[in-house]
C-alpha positions, 0 to 999 in steps of 0.5 A: 813464648812471645812477650806479652804486653801491658796496656792501661786505660785511663777514663775521663774524668767524671764528677758524680752528683748523685748515685745509686747502689744496686745489687744482684746474686754476686754483683754489686753496680754502683751508678754514678750520675751526672745531670746537667743543662744543654742549650741548643740554638736551632734556627735562631731558637733556644732548646734546653735539653737535659743530659744525664750521664751515668758510669755505672761500676760493677763488682762482685760483693767481695770487691765491694766490701774491700771498697767500702773498708778502703772508703771508710779509712780514707774518709777517716784520714781525711777527717783527721789531717786533711792535706794541703796544696797540691795533694789537697787538690788531687784529692778534690778531683778524684775524691780518693785520698793522696799521698802527699809525699809523690802525688799518687792516688793511695788505696787499690784492689 
């Protein structure tokens, strides 16, 4: 049997201003949305366009329930004793609870 490799790709960071949750039979969709104005200069005239970007996350209801538990737990931990320094910055950037000892994100499903 040949050696099977594993590759992981991390997506671009995304800061969402709003989100929607939609469900269907066997699926939960968390649709995170970012909206920003864009100004284009065309022939000396400025034109403003509103750009909307979506990052949907599709999961099974079971995974959504596990995600909910992890999210609730991390919010409770954050409210009880928010971290200082780099761990706090990592939390703000990602929205996830960070372990201040090794700065790795805690909680995976």
